[in-house]
N, C-alpha and C positions, 0 to 999 in steps of 0.2 A: 245373224248379221249384226244385231245390236252389240253382242259381245266383242265383235271384231272391229267395231267402229273406231275405238281409240287407235288401233294399229293403222287403219286406213287414213284417219285424220292426220296422224303424224307423217305418213308417207306423202299425203297431199300437201301438207305444209312445207316440207322440205323440197318437193318438186316446184311449188310456186316460188319458194325462196331462191332456188337456183335459177329459175327462169327469170325472175325479177332482176337478179344481179346481172345476168347476162344481157338482158334487154337494156338495163341502165348503162352498163359498161359500153355496149355497142353504140347506143345513141349518143353518149357523151364523146366517144371516140370520133364518131362522124362529125360532131359539132366542133370539137377542138382541133381536129387534124389540120384544117386549113389555117388555123390561127397560131398554133404552137409548132415551132420547127424542131426543137430539141426533143429527142425521144423520151429522155428520163423525165422532163417536165410534162410532156404529154401524158405519160403513164401516171405520174403523180396527180395531175389534174383530174384525169378520168377516174382513178380510184377514190380520190377525195370526194369528188362530186357524187359518186355512186353511194358512198357511205352516208353522205349528208341527206340523201333521199330517205334513208331509213331512220333518220333522226328528225323527221318532220321539217326539214329545211331544204327544199329543192334548190339546186345550184343555178338554174337558169330562170330568167324572168319570163313572164307570160308572152312578151313580145318577141322573144328570141325565135330564130328560125331553126327549129330543131326537128329531128326525125320523128315519125309517129311512134316509134318504139319508146321514146322518152316519155310520152304522155301515158303509156300503159304502165311503165315502171314507176312514174311519179305517183300514181294512185295506189298501186299494189304495195309499194315499200312501206308507207306509214300504216297501211291496214295490217300487214304482217307484223310490224313492230307492236301495234296495239294489241294484237292477239297474244303476244308474249307478255306484255305488261298486264293485260287483263287476267291472264292465267295466274301470274305471280300475285297480283292483288287479291284475286279470289282465294288463293291458298292462304294468304295472310289473314283474311277475314274469317275464313273457316277455322283456321288454327286458333285464332283468338277466341272465337265462340266456343270451341271444344275445350280450350284451357280453362275458360271461366266455368263452364258446366262441370268440368272435372273436379272443381273445388267442392262440389256437393255430391252426396250420395255414395253408394258402393262403387268401388273402383277396381278395374282390371288393368294390369300392366303387362304388355307383351313385348318380348325381345325377339327380333327376327322378322324381317319382311319377306314372306314366302307365300307360295300358293295356299298353304294350309292356314297361315295367319289371316290371309285375305278372306278365305272361305269361312273361317271362324268369325271374323268381324262381320261378315255379311249375315251370318246366322243370328248375330246379336242385334241387328238393326230392327227396330220396331218400337211401338209405343209401350208394349207390355214388358220391355226389357228394362231392368232396374240399374244396369251397370253403366258407368262411365268408363271410357277406354283411352289408353295411351299406348302408342306403338313406338318402339325404339329400333331404328335400323342402323346396323354397324356400317353399312355402305350407303353411298349417295343414291337418292331416288330421283327420277325424272319429275318434272312439275306435274305431268299428267298422273303419274303414279301417286304422288303426294295428294293430289286433288281427289283421286279415287278413294284413298284411305280416309282423308278428312271428311268426305261426304258420307262415309260410313260411321262418322261420329268419333273417330280416333284422332286425338292430338298427336301429330307425328313429329318425332325428333330424330335427327341424324347424328349419332354419336357411337363410337366404338369405346365402350367403357373399359375395355382391357388396356387401352392405351393412355388412360387418364392418370394423372397423379392422384395421390390419396386425397388431397384437398379438393381437387376438381371432381373426383368421384363422389365425395361427400356432398358437394353442392348440387351435382347433377341428380343424385339420389333424392334429395329433397325436392328438386324441381319436378320430377316425375312421380312424386308421392310413393316412393318405394315402400316405406314402412307403413303406409296407410292403405295399401292395396289389399283387397280381400283375396284376390288370386293373382299370382305372378307366374306368367307362362314363358318358357324358353322354347320358341318354336322355329328356330333356324333350321335350315336343311342339313347342316353339318353338326353332328352330335358332339364333336370335339369343341366346336365353337360354343355350343350351349353349355358344355361342361366348364370351359374356361370363363365364360361370362358369369355363370352362377358363382363360381369360386371368387371371382373379382368383386362381386356384390355382396357376398354373404356377410362380411363384417359391417357392411353399411345398413343392414336390415335391423331395425329397432322396433320390433312388433309391440303394439299396445294391446292387441287382441288377436284372436285366431286368424292365421294366414295360411294359405295353401300354395305350395310351390309345385308347378307342373313342369317336368323336365323331359324333353324328348331325347332320351338316351336309351339305346338298345343293348350296347355292349355290357355284359355282366361286370367286367372289371371296373369300368367307369362308374357304374351304379354303386359298386362297393366303396369306391373312393369318395363319392359324394356322401353316402350314408355315414362313413367314418368322419368326414369333415364336419358334418352337421351334428353328429353325436358328440364330438369333442366340444363344439360350441355349447351344446345343451348342458354338458357337465361343468363347463366353466361359468356359464351365465344362464340363470334361470329363465330369462325372457325368451330364449330360443325354444323352450318347450311349447311355445304357442305356434310354432311352425310345423305344419304337416308337409310331408314330402311325397309326391306321387310321380312315378316314372310312367312314361307312355311311349307308344310307337304307333305309327299309322296302321300297322298290321293288328296291333292290340285293340285299337279303336274300332277297326272293322269287325273284329270278333265281339267286342262290346255291343256293337250295333246289331249283330246277329243273335246274340244270346242274352243281352241285358234286358232289364225290365220285364222279365217273364217270357222273353222270346224263346228261351231254351225249351220251354214246355211244348212249344209248337212242334219241335222235332221228335219228341217222344210221346206225343199225344195218342198215336195209334196203340202204343203199349198201355198207357194209362186207361184207355177206353176198354181194355180187357177186364178191368176190375169191376167187381160187383160189391154192393154194400155189405160190409162185414168181412171182406177178404183181407188177409194179411199180405200187404204188397211186398213185404220182404221175402215172402215165400212164393207168391203167385207170379210176379213179373219176371220175364226172362232178362238176361243181360242186355244192356244197350250195346249195339254193334254199329259203329259208324264206318262208312266208306269215304275215304278222302283221296281226291285226285290232286296231285301237285305237291312236291317236296319243296316248300318255300317258307317264308316268314309267317304267312297267314296260317299255314298248316301247323307250324310249331306253336303258335299262340293258341290254336284250336286244341291241340293235344294237351297243353297245360291246363286250359280251362275246362276241358271235357271231364277230367277226373274230379272236378268240383261241381260244375253246373249240371251234369247229367247223372249224378248219383241218385238212383231210385231203389237200390237194393244192396245186398251184401256182396254181390259179384263185382269183379273188376270190370271196368269199362273195356270193351273190345274195340279195336280200331285197325282197319286195313288201309294202308297207305300205298298208293300206286303212282309211279312216275317213271320217266325214261332213265333217271339216275337218282338213286336213293341212298347210296352207300355213305357219301360224305354227310348227308343230312342225318342219317341214323347215328353215325359215329359222333357227330357234334352233339346230338341229343343225349347220348349215353354219357358223354364227358361232362356236360354242364348240369345234367339232372340224373345223377346216378341212382336215386331212389325211385324214379318214376315208374320203373317196372313193377314196383310193389302195388301200384294202383291201376296200371294200364297194361292190358295185354295187346301188344303191338305186333302186327304182321306187316312186312314190307315186300312189295313186288315191283320188279323192274319191268315196266310195260307201259303201253299207251293204247288208246282206242284204235281199233283197226288191226290189232294183233291178236293171234289166237290165244295167247296167254292172258290177255285182258278179258277176253270173253269168258274164259274159265274162271278167273277171279271174280268177275261180276256175277256170275250165275251160281257160284258155289256157296255164297254167303247169304244168310238171312239178315239183311241189313235193316237197321232201324231208320237211318237217315243218310242222305248223300251230301257231301260238301265238295263241290266241284270248284277247286281253288286254282286251277291252271290259269296262268296269265292270258292265254289265248282262248277267247270265248268259243271259237269254232271247235277247239279240242273238247271243251266242256259240253258243247252241243252234241258232238259225236258220242261222247260218253253217255249222255243222258238216254240215248236210244237203247242201251243195254238193260235198262231197269224198268220195273213195272210203273204204271202211271200214278199210283196212289201213294208212293213213298215220298216223304218230305224231302225237299231239295233246297240247298243254298247254292246259288249259281253266280260265280264271279263274272262280271261284265264291265270291266273298267272302260273299254272304248265306247260303251253306251250303244251297242247295236240294238236295233229295234227287234226284240225277240218276243213281243207280246203274243205272237201266234202260239207260243208254247202253252199259254194259259188256257187255250181252247181244249187242250187234251190233258193238261196237268194243272190242278188247282193249288197244289202244295209247293209251288216254286217261289222262292224269295230271291230276287236279283240284288246284288250288292256290288260295290266297287266305285261308286260315285263319291268324290271327295266331299261334296257338299252334304252328303248324307251322314258323314261321320264327324265332320268338324262343326258340331253343334254344341250348344251349352249343356244339354242333357248328357251327351256322351263324353265330351272333353272334361267338363268340370265335375261330373259325377256327384252333384250336390245331394241328391236324394239318397244315394247309396252311402255316402259319408255320414249323413244325418242318421240313417238307420243304424249304422255301425256304432256311432256315438251314443245313440239312445239305448241300444242294447247293453253297451259296456257299462252304462250307468246302472241299469237294472242288475247286471251281473255283479257289479261291485257291491250293491246293496245286499244282495242275497249272500255273497261271499262274506261280507262283514258280519251278518247275523250268524252265519255258520262258523265263523272264526277262522276262515281260510284266506283272509286278505282281500285283495281287489284294488285296482288302481284307477284313478281318473284318466280320461282320455289323453290329456297332454303328457302324462307320464308313461304312457305305453310305448313299448319299443316298436320299431317298424314292422317286425315280425307279427306282433300281436295286433297291430292296426290292420295289416294286410289280412290276417286271419279273420278279423271282424268283418271286413268288407266282403270277403269271399263267402262267409256265412250269410250275410245279408243278401247277397246275390242269389243264394239258394232258396230263400224264403218262398219265392213264387212256385218252385217245384214242390216244396212241402205242402203248400196250400192246394195245389192241383191233385196231389196224391190223397190228401185227406178228404177233399171234396168227393173224389170217386169212392174212397173207402168207406165214407160215412153216408154217401148218397145225399149230400147236402150241397146247396149253392155256396158260393164263396162268402156272401154275407152271413149265411147260417153258420158256416165254419168259424167265422170270426166271433160270432155270438157264443158258440160252443166253447171256443178257446178262452173267451173272457170269463165264462163261468168256471172252467177248469183252473184258470189262473188264480181266481179268488180262493179256491179250495187249496191250491198249492201254497199260496201266500200264508194261509192259516196254518198249514202243516209246518212251514218253515219257522213261523213265529212261535209254535208251541212244542216242537219236538227237537231233540238234540241227540247226538251220538247214535247208539244202537237203536234207540227208540225212533229216531228219524229214519234210519235205514229200513226198519220194519214197516214204518208207516208209508215210506215211498214204495216198497214192494207191494203193499196192499193197494196203494193208490194206482200203481201200474196194473195190478190184477183186475181192478175195477174198471180201468180205462185202458184196455190193451193198445188202442190206437196211439196213445201217448208214448207208450214204451216203444212201439215201432218207430215213431218219429224220432225219439231220443236216440235209439240205436242207429237210425239212418244218419242223424246229425253227427254222431261220433264217427261213423264211417267216413262221412264227408270231411270232417275235421282232420282225421288221420291222413286222408288223401291229400289235403291241402298242405300238410306239413311234409309229406313225401316230395311234393313238387318243390318246396323250399329247401330240400336237401336234408331233412331231418331223418333220424332213425331212432329206434327205441333204445333208451339208455337208463342208467340208474338215477341220473339227476337232470334237471332242466338246465340246459346250457345252450344259449343261442349262438355262442361262438363255435363250440364243438358240434352244434346241431344235434343234440340228443334231448329226448323227452321220455320220461317213464310211462306216460299215459298213452303212448301209441300202441294201444292194445285193440285188436280187431275182434276179440272174443268178448261178446257182451256179457256172457255169464261170468267171466273172470272180472270184468269191470264192476259188475253188481256184487261180486263176492269179495275176494281178498284185496282187490284194488279200490274198493269203494271209498274209503276215507282218504286215500292219497290222490285219487283222480276225479272224484266228485261227479258221477254221472248225472246228478241233478242239474248241473250246468248245461248239459245237452238238452234237458227238458226245457230249460228257459228259452232255448232257441225255438222249440216247438210252440211254446205258449206265446211267443212273440207274434204269432199269427193272429192274436186277438186285435192287433192293429196299433197297440201302444208301444210295444217294445220290439227290438230287432236283435241282431245276433253277434257272438264272438266266443272264444274259449280261453 
């Protein structure tokens, strides 16, 4: 009821406004009819008098012999006017307060007034939040909507920057602190508007320190255009290297919520539990096999993330996709991600729960986890009945049906689909993931410099390498879980072990070169086989991530032609003839990042 109060309040206001106008009109008509004979003068007097009541100036004196309806209208009219004035005054005071506060501290700038921007601002409300917020809406907002945003701490501006002249855009950019915002988010519902708004503002951004651009764009061709536009800016002006670009979609954020921050481990924990101390998980664990219901955006994002986040061995990820129509989905996937089949063994079935073919598909597979992504939760509920109660499940429930009864018989079910659960600082901004990627890249560059193979600081990395770094950082939790089971140690003990191993590796890097370094690394792996397992696993994950980005094995590194000579899945070849060109020790750095200080990239 509380959420619907603004709607009912507006309805009540307009009902009272209409009733007051009619009462005032009727009472003045009754009063003036005997006095004024001309119809047009009568109408003018009645209308004029009615409007005067709303301007705190009743047209009749207290001694006048008027109808009782006039007395009601005389009181209601100024009250309703005061409500409007008070709302506007409150908005101005709130806006002034937010503008003043925005002059201090870290700043977030949001373009687009939408359900997602409102949910995101709601998540940022609280004393522990360090950000000041500004919201820019291209279309006019009602006073109530403005007040709702201002109460969330966002200074609200109404301006379509695409329609401004160059000087107007420059002045407005300064007003909203465009170049001083730590995060700039384009959260409009229309991705074409987000695209055009970003391009309109790109030349106005004058970064003094690191800034992150978050763009809600799903279409691959639009993403490429944005990347090219920013890359041209970086080549012409050094300052644009301080800009990081992140694309996102609501489907992608939902998968981040399911798999991020170590959540992916939950879905493969039954497999990891099969390990005993001393086991080689690359040989011991069976392939991950996911069952996915629903051919939609959520499932596409899951497919792309699964070949990174669920890598626990040498085998391809297996995935069975079921829906009433999968042909177009499959064709689109093959077209946009031609190398995905190198990392993913995908089966598609045209079926739905309640059909004999669905029963056969459900019972013939030894599934690791279920992802019930159908938009209708009742279809997901029906599908759930086909599977054993101990299997981990992700259950899409956007309408928010009360399905808590499921937990009485199934403990491993995670419900998702609520917008407020994904529009959070942790999921949208991904600050910890980015920091992990930047930290590892620094360590990577240091080792590469010592070994004489280069290395670049974070601002100079290409979008491909930055994305590779983030994907590697996302997999760190899976490595930690595997190592914990393989060594029989708790996670704090694993970090301590990795810290000791890292110190020995640092000494090796500092004292050995060339063939001596390779021989020393081989001996190091022989002494600590779990590190070689983790290094091989990391290389497999890295190759998979490059398959998703459309790369294939080639003679040279070329991000335009999408070729890379180190996309080698044979670890023996990597440690042999490809050692000095592909540097498997960099995969080891990823494993050693579990010590807690460093994180990952390639």
